[in-house]
C-alpha positions as CSV (number, residue, x, y, z in Angstrom):
1,X,26.5,1.9,101.6
2,X,24.7,5.0,100.4
3,X,23.0,7.0,103.1
4,X,19.4,8.0,103.1
5,X,18.6,11.2,101.3
6,X,16.0,12.2,103.9
7,X,17.0,15.3,105.9
8,X,16.8,14.4,109.6
9,X,15.5,17.9,110.4
10,X,12.4,17.3,108.2
11,X,11.4,14.2,110.1
12,X,8.4,14.3,112.5
13,X,10.1,14.2,115.9
14,X,6.8,14.4,117.8
15,X,5.5,11.1,116.2
16,X,4.7,7.9,118.0
17,X,5.7,4.6,116.3
18,X,4.0,1.4,117.2
19,X,5.6,-1.9,115.9
20,X,3.3,-4.9,115.9
21,X,5.4,-7.9,116.8
22,X,3.1,-10.3,118.6
23,X,2.4,-12.8,115.8
24,X,3.2,-16.5,116.3
25,X,4.2,-17.3,112.8
26,X,2.7,-20.8,112.6
27,X,3.9,-21.4,109.1
28,X,7.5,-20.9,110.2
29,X,7.2,-24.3,112.0
30,X,9.7,-23.0,114.6
31,X,10.0,-22.6,118.4
32,X,11.7,-19.3,117.7
33,X,9.3,-16.3,117.6
34,X,8.8,-15.1,114.0
35,X,10.3,-11.7,114.6
36,X,13.5,-13.1,115.9
37,X,14.3,-15.1,112.7
38,X,17.3,-13.6,111.1
39,X,17.5,-11.7,107.8
40,X,21.0,-10.7,106.7
41,X,22.3,-11.7,110.2
42,X,19.8,-9.6,112.2
43,X,16.4,-10.4,113.6
44,X,13.5,-9.3,111.4
45,X,12.4,-6.9,114.2
46,X,15.9,-5.4,114.4
47,X,15.5,-4.2,110.8
48,X,12.2,-2.6,111.6
49,X,13.4,-1.0,114.8
50,X,16.4,0.5,113.0
51,X,14.0,2.1,110.4
52,X,11.9,3.4,113.3
53,X,14.9,5.0,115.0
54,X,15.9,6.6,111.6
55,X,12.6,8.5,111.6
56,X,13.5,10.2,114.8
57,X,10.2,9.7,116.6
58,X,9.2,10.9,120.1
59,X,8.7,7.3,121.2
60,X,8.6,3.7,120.0
61,X,6.2,1.1,121.4
62,X,6.7,-2.6,120.5
63,X,3.6,-4.8,120.9
64,X,4.8,-8.3,121.7
65,X,3.0,-11.5,122.4
66,X,4.1,-15.0,121.1
67,X,7.4,-15.8,122.7
68,X,7.1,-12.5,124.5
69,X,9.9,-12.9,127.1
70,X,12.4,-14.0,124.4
71,X,11.5,-11.2,122.1
72,X,11.7,-8.6,124.9
73,X,15.0,-9.9,126.3
74,X,16.5,-9.9,122.8
75,X,15.7,-6.2,122.4
76,X,16.0,-4.8,125.9
77,X,19.1,-2.9,124.7
78,X,17.3,-1.3,121.8
79,X,16.5,1.9,123.7
80,X,18.6,4.9,122.6
81,X,19.2,8.0,124.6
82,X,17.0,10.2,122.4
83,X,14.1,7.7,121.8
84,X,12.2,5.7,124.4
85,X,11.3,2.1,123.6
86,X,8.3,0.9,125.5
87,X,6.8,-2.6,125.5
88,X,3.1,-3.6,125.5
89,X,2.0,-7.2,125.7
90,X,-0.8,-8.6,123.6
91,X,-2.3,-11.7,125.1
92,X,-4.3,-13.3,123.6
93,X,-3.8,-12.0,120.0
94,X,-7.1,-10.8,118.7
95,X,-6.1,-8.9,115.6
96,X,-4.2,-5.8,114.6
97,X,-6.8,-3.4,116.1
98,X,-6.5,-5.2,119.4
99,X,-2.7,-5.0,119.2
100,X,-2.8,-1.3,118.8
101,X,-5.2,-1.0,121.7
102,X,-2.5,-2.5,124.0
103,X,-0.1,0.3,123.0
104,X,-2.5,3.2,123.4
105,X,-1.9,3.9,127.1
106,X,1.8,4.5,126.2
107,X,1.1,7.0,123.4
108,X,0.9,10.8,123.4
109,X,-2.2,12.3,121.9
110,X,-0.7,15.5,120.6
111,X,1.0,13.7,117.7
112,X,0.5,11.1,115.0
113,X,1.1,7.4,115.3
114,X,2.8,5.4,112.6
115,X,2.0,1.6,112.7
116,X,4.8,-0.7,111.4
117,X,5.1,-4.5,111.5
118,X,7.9,-6.5,113.0
119,X,7.8,-9.0,110.2
120,X,8.1,-6.4,107.4
121,X,11.8,-5.7,107.5
122,X,12.7,-3.9,104.2
123,X,10.5,-0.7,104.2
124,X,12.7,2.3,103.4
125,X,12.8,5.5,105.4
126,X,12.0,7.5,102.2
127,X,8.8,5.6,101.6
128,X,7.6,6.2,105.2
129,X,8.5,9.8,105.0
130,X,6.4,10.1,101.8
131,X,3.5,8.6,103.7
132,X,3.9,11.0,106.6
133,X,4.0,13.9,104.2
134,X,0.8,12.7,102.5
135,X,-1.1,12.4,105.8
136,X,0.1,15.7,107.2
137,X,1.6,16.4,110.6
138,X,0.5,17.0,114.2
139,X,-3.0,16.8,115.6
140,X,-4.5,18.2,112.4
141,X,-3.1,15.5,110.2
142,X,-5.3,13.0,108.4
143,X,-5.0,9.3,108.1
144,X,-2.4,7.9,105.7
145,X,-2.1,4.4,104.3
146,X,0.8,2.9,102.4
147,X,-0.7,0.9,99.4
148,X,0.7,-1.1,96.5
149,X,-0.6,-2.5,93.3
150,X,-0.2,-6.2,92.9
151,X,-0.9,-8.4,89.8
152,X,-2.1,-11.1,92.2
153,X,-3.7,-9.4,95.3
154,X,-4.8,-12.7,96.9
155,X,-4.7,-12.6,100.7
156,X,-4.5,-8.8,101.0
157,X,-7.0,-6.3,102.1
158,X,-8.4,-4.3,99.1
159,X,-8.4,-0.6,98.9
160,X,-12.0,0.6,98.1
161,X,-12.3,4.0,96.6
162,X,-15.4,6.0,95.7
163,X,-16.2,7.2,92.1
164,X,-14.1,10.3,92.8
165,X,-11.1,8.2,93.7
166,X,-11.2,9.0,97.4
167,X,-10.2,6.1,99.7
168,X,-13.2,5.2,101.7
169,X,-12.5,1.8,103.3
170,X,-10.4,-1.4,103.3
171,X,-12.0,-4.8,103.0
172,X,-10.2,-8.0,104.0
173,X,-9.9,-10.9,101.5
174,X,-12.3,-13.1,103.5
175,X,-14.9,-10.5,103.8
176,X,-14.7,-9.1,100.2
177,X,-17.3,-9.5,97.5
178,X,-16.2,-10.8,94.1
179,X,-16.1,-7.3,92.7
180,X,-13.9,-6.1,95.6
181,X,-11.6,-9.1,95.2
182,X,-10.9,-7.9,91.7
183,X,-9.3,-4.8,93.0
184,X,-5.5,-4.8,92.7
185,X,-4.6,-1.9,94.9
186,X,-4.0,-3.4,98.4
187,X,-3.3,-2.4,101.9
188,X,0.2,-3.0,103.2
189,X,-0.9,-2.6,106.8
190,X,1.4,0.4,107.3
191,X,-0.6,3.4,108.4
192,X,-0.2,6.8,110.1
193,X,-3.1,8.1,112.2
194,X,-3.9,11.1,114.4
195,X,-3.5,9.6,117.9
196,X,-6.3,11.2,119.7
197,X,-8.9,10.2,117.1
198,X,-7.3,6.8,116.8
199,X,-8.1,6.3,120.5
200,X,-11.8,7.0,119.9
201,X,-12.0,4.9,116.7
202,X,-10.5,1.9,118.5
203,X,-13.2,2.1,121.1
204,X,-15.7,1.6,118.3
205,X,-14.1,-1.4,116.7
206,X,-16.1,-4.7,116.5
207,X,-15.1,-8.2,115.6
208,X,-18.1,-9.1,113.4
209,X,-16.0,-10.6,110.6
210,X,-14.8,-14.0,109.4
211,X,-11.8,-14.1,111.7
212,X,-13.6,-12.7,114.8
213,X,-10.7,-10.2,115.1
214,X,-10.5,-6.5,115.6
215,X,-9.1,-5.1,112.4
216,X,-7.1,-1.9,112.5
217,X,-8.2,-1.3,108.9
218,X,-11.8,-0.8,110.1
219,X,-10.8,2.6,111.4
220,X,-10.6,3.9,107.8
221,X,-14.4,3.8,107.4
222,X,-14.7,5.4,110.8
223,X,-12.3,8.2,109.7
224,X,-14.4,8.8,106.6
225,X,-17.6,8.9,108.6
226,X,-15.9,11.6,110.8
227,X,-14.9,13.6,107.8
228,X,-11.2,13.0,108.4
229,X,-9.3,12.9,105.1
230,X,-7.7,9.6,104.2
231,X,-4.6,9.8,102.0
232,X,-2.4,7.1,100.5
233,X,1.2,6.9,99.3
234,X,3.1,4.2,97.5
235,X,6.7,2.9,98.1
236,X,9.2,2.8,95.3
237,X,9.2,-1.0,95.2
238,X,6.7,-3.7,96.2
239,X,9.4,-5.6,98.2
240,X,9.4,-2.8,100.7
241,X,6.0,-4.0,101.9
242,X,6.5,-7.7,101.9
243,X,6.2,-9.6,105.2
244,X,7.5,-12.9,106.4
245,X,5.1,-15.7,107.2
246,X,7.1,-18.7,106.0
247,X,10.6,-19.9,105.5
248,X,10.1,-19.5,101.8
249,X,9.2,-15.9,102.1
250,X,12.1,-15.3,104.5
251,X,14.5,-16.7,101.9
252,X,13.0,-14.6,99.1
253,X,13.4,-11.4,101.2
254,X,17.0,-12.4,102.1
255,X,17.8,-12.6,98.4
256,X,16.1,-9.3,97.8
257,X,18.1,-7.6,100.5
258,X,21.4,-9.1,99.3
259,X,20.6,-8.2,95.7
260,X,20.0,-4.6,96.7
261,X,23.3,-4.5,98.6
262,X,25.1,-6.0,95.7
263,X,23.7,-3.5,93.3
264,X,24.9,-0.7,95.5
265,X,28.4,-2.2,95.7
266,X,28.5,-2.3,91.9
267,X,27.4,1.3,91.7
268,X,30.2,2.1,94.2
269,X,32.8,0.6,91.8
270,X,33.3,-2.8,93.4
271,X,33.9,-5.7,91.1
272,X,31.7,-8.7,92.0
273,X,32.3,-12.0,90.3
274,X,28.7,-12.8,90.7
275,X,26.3,-10.3,92.4
276,X,23.9,-13.2,93.2
277,X,26.6,-15.0,95.3
278,X,27.6,-12.6,98.1
279,X,26.1,-12.2,101.6
280,X,26.5,-9.1,103.7
281,X,25.3,-9.6,107.3
282,X,26.3,-6.2,108.7
283,X,28.1,-3.3,107.1
284,X,30.7,-3.4,104.4
285,X,32.7,-0.3,103.6
286,X,34.8,-0.4,100.5
287,X,37.5,1.6,98.9
288,X,38.3,2.0,95.2
289,X,39.0,-0.9,92.9
290,X,38.1,-3.6,95.3
291,X,37.1,-7.1,93.9
292,X,35.1,-9.8,95.6
293,X,34.8,-13.4,94.3
294,X,31.9,-15.7,94.7
295,X,30.4,-17.1,97.9
296,X,31.9,-14.6,100.3
297,X,30.2,-13.8,103.6
298,X,30.8,-10.5,105.4
299,X,29.5,-10.2,109.0
300,X,29.5,-7.4,111.5
301,X,31.6,-4.4,110.5
302,X,34.0,-5.0,107.7
303,X,36.2,-2.3,105.9
304,X,38.2,-2.9,102.7
305,X,40.8,-0.5,101.7
306,X,41.6,0.5,98.1
307,X,42.6,-2.3,95.8
308,X,41.7,-5.1,98.2
309,X,40.9,-8.5,96.6
310,X,38.8,-11.1,98.3
311,X,39.0,-14.7,96.9
312,X,36.1,-17.1,96.7
313,X,34.5,-18.8,99.7
314,X,35.8,-16.5,102.4
315,X,34.1,-15.6,105.7
316,X,35.1,-12.2,107.0
317,X,33.7,-10.9,110.3
318,X,34.5,-7.6,112.0
319,X,37.8,-7.1,110.1
320,X,39.6,-4.1,108.6
321,X,41.8,-4.9,105.6
322,X,44.1,-2.1,104.4
323,X,44.9,-1.2,100.8
324,X,46.5,-3.6,98.4
325,X,45.9,-6.7,100.4
326,X,44.9,-10.0,98.8
327,X,42.8,-12.6,100.6
328,X,43.0,-15.9,98.8
329,X,40.3,-18.6,98.7
330,X,38.7,-20.3,101.7
331,X,40.0,-17.9,104.4
332,X,38.2,-17.2,107.7
333,X,39.0,-13.9,109.3
334,X,37.3,-12.7,112.6
335,X,37.9,-9.6,114.8
336,X,41.3,-9.0,113.1
337,X,43.2,-6.1,111.6
338,X,45.2,-6.6,108.4
339,X,47.8,-4.1,107.1
340,X,48.6,-2.9,103.6
341,X,49.8,-5.3,100.8
342,X,49.4,-8.5,102.9
343,X,48.7,-11.8,101.3
344,X,46.5,-14.2,103.3
345,X,45.7,-17.8,102.4
346,X,44.4,-19.8,100.8
347,X,42.9,-21.7,103.7
348,X,44.2,-19.3,106.4
349,X,42.5,-18.4,109.6
350,X,42.8,-15.1,111.5
351,X,41.2,-15.4,114.9
352,X,40.2,-12.5,117.3
353,X,43.0,-10.0,118.1
354,X,45.2,-10.9,115.2
355,X,46.9,-7.8,114.0
356,X,49.1,-7.9,110.9
357,X,51.5,-5.2,109.8
358,X,52.4,-4.4,106.2
359,X,53.5,-7.0,103.6
360,X,52.8,-9.9,105.9
361,X,52.2,-13.3,104.4
362,X,50.0,-15.8,106.2
363,X,49.8,-18.9,104.1
364,X,47.8,-22.1,103.7
365,X,46.6,-23.7,106.9
366,X,48.1,-21.1,109.1
367,X,46.2,-19.9,112.2
368,X,46.9,-16.7,114.0
369,X,45.2,-15.7,117.3
370,X,45.8,-12.8,119.7
371,X,49.1,-12.0,118.0
372,X,50.8,-9.0,116.4
373,X,52.9,-9.8,113.4
374,X,55.4,-7.1,112.2
375,X,56.0,-5.8,108.7
376,X,57.3,-8.2,106.1
377,X,57.1,-11.3,108.3
378,X,55.9,-14.6,106.9
379,X,54.3,-17.8,108.1
380,X,53.5,-19.6,104.9
381,X,52.6,-23.1,105.8
382,X,50.8,-25.2,108.4
383,X,51.6,-23.2,111.6
384,X,49.9,-21.9,114.7
385,X,50.8,-18.5,116.1
386,X,48.9,-17.8,119.2
387,X,49.4,-15.2,122.0
388,X,52.6,-14.0,120.3
389,X,54.4,-10.8,119.4
390,X,56.3,-11.3,116.2
391,X,58.7,-8.6,115.0
392,X,59.6,-7.4,111.5
393,X,61.3,-9.6,108.8
394,X,60.6,-12.8,110.6
395,X,60.3,-16.1,108.8
396,X,58.2,-18.8,110.5
397,X,58.8,-22.3,109.0
398,X,56.2,-24.9,108.3
399,X,54.8,-26.8,111.2
400,X,55.7,-24.2,113.8
401,X,53.6,-24.1,117.0
402,X,53.6,-21.5,119.8
403,X,52.7,-23.6,122.8
404,X,50.8,-20.9,124.6
405,X,48.5,-22.9,126.9
406,X,49.8,-24.8,130.0
407,X,46.4,-26.3,130.7
408,X,45.3,-23.4,133.0
409,X,46.8,-20.2,131.7
410,X,47.9,-18.6,128.4
411,X,51.4,-17.4,128.0
412,X,53.1,-15.1,125.5
413,X,55.8,-15.8,122.9
414,X,58.0,-13.0,121.8
415,X,59.9,-13.3,118.5
416,X,62.1,-10.3,117.8
417,X,63.0,-8.8,114.4
418,X,64.8,-10.8,111.7
419,X,64.4,-14.2,113.5
420,X,64.3,-17.4,111.4
421,X,62.1,-20.1,112.9
422,X,63.0,-23.5,111.4
423,X,60.3,-26.0,110.3
424,X,58.5,-28.0,113.0
425,X,59.7,-25.8,115.9
426,X,57.8,-25.8,119.1
427,X,58.0,-22.5,121.1
428,X,57.0,-23.2,124.7
429,X,55.7,-20.0,126.2
430,X,56.6,-17.9,128.0
431,X,59.7,-17.6,125.8
432,X,61.6,-14.9,123.9
433,X,63.6,-15.5,120.7
434,X,66.2,-12.7,120.4
435,X,66.8,-10.5,117.4
436,X,68.4,-12.3,114.4
437,X,68.5,-15.7,116.0
438,X,67.6,-19.0,114.3
439,X,66.0,-22.1,115.5
440,X,66.9,-25.3,113.8
441,X,64.2,-27.6,112.3
442,X,62.5,-29.7,114.9
443,X,63.6,-27.7,117.9
444,X,61.7,-27.5,121.1
445,X,62.5,-24.1,122.6
446,X,61.5,-23.5,126.2
447,X,64.2,-21.1,127.4
448,X,64.9,-17.6,126.2
449,X,67.2,-17.4,123.2
450,X,69.8,-14.6,123.1
451,X,70.1,-12.5,119.9
452,X,72.2,-13.6,116.9
453,X,72.6,-17.3,117.5
454,X,71.4,-20.7,116.7
455,X,69.3,-22.9,119.0
456,X,68.7,-26.6,118.4
457,X,67.5,-29.5,120.5
458,X,69.0,-32.4,118.6
459,X,68.1,-36.0,119.5
460,X,70.6,-38.7,118.4
461,X,69.6,-40.5,115.2
462,X,69.6,-44.2,115.5
463,X,69.7,-46.8,112.7
464,X,68.6,-50.4,113.1
465,X,69.7,-52.6,110.2
466,X,67.4,-55.4,109.1
467,X,64.3,-54.1,110.9
468,X,61.1,-55.4,109.5
469,X,57.8,-53.5,109.4
470,X,54.8,-55.0,111.0
471,X,52.6,-57.1,108.7
472,X,48.8,-57.0,108.8
473,X,47.3,-60.1,110.3
474,X,45.0,-62.0,107.9
475,X,41.3,-61.5,108.6
476,X,39.5,-64.5,110.1
């Protein structure tokens, strides 16, 4: 994925960031706190927190409330060595102004404070940097508001400007006059404010409004009254400012997020059979001339080498796939490493700690777990290879099982180079099959096999003439 064009040295490293994440999210109809609902495999708040870290602030404060313990526990590991993450509880929830009040004891005055929202996950660093630049830096900076123009502004606070075009206040939908409701420029809620003055303005907030809440937006009029300049900036796209209040809105933002990632992949030269049918829930690094068919899901950290082809309906999680490999349809790969020019599937499964060399074939309904498979080895049909070390140029016949578990402990199977494992072989670990040996079809091998021979465990074949098959009894 393309990196941000923002120069880290230009970011305001003395800035405070407050993330408001205390909302209940009643319209989600869920016991899970709203900010923990996933978008692209990560909690909504995780996206906002990542953006906050990218801005290189002095400190980050998360204001939490509904489901507070669950939210805080989920993100306790969010602190980074260079940025402190503090927590402020808002209980009860009495509006955005009240929420910021809870954070104030944790903020430094000699800087600005950027206010973000835990349910607005897609705001880009570039847009926030534009807002910070508009407001100015340090104690002498003004107040900045991120605004957007909407064809239908229903539900949003309107931006009220004077005849000269200066921003003078924000009026909420429920408190707006008919003329104010006709305004299409709206407040996104994202603001940057001089911290020392913000502290004084919050002390003056009242709740004389339809919601009986303390609105953070009311500080705009207070700033104007104090002669503090109020600036605005706009993002590149409206979707950067959209929040999540319902399952429907969450689904819409998910598609927006995925569409943006798909567009970037296309720009990077990846062939997508249908850009609307791919889901990336982590990071996907791609080489040249890669192709991805429909309905594939990529989770965690996935890397595709040059010329890799992914068939339809695959799930790939934390996997590196080297150049020239083809993954056929309906494969599931997790925590695995695949070498060059391999062919996997269809309907194959690589479980954690599966490591494949070059030119390895893993065919339909074959499962590999915690095993290393050497170059040019094949397991093409209906087999389980678990806790095994497989050498080079090995052929594993259909129906083979490494019996690795004795009911209490796992044991390892070693198959040396150039071994041929016959169909329906059971390898009872711990066991070693020596180089160049062959196991006959149907063998149960529980002793080490020396190199270069044949092992079979042959039961006598018995024929009973005239034997009759059972007949179904008639139903009563």
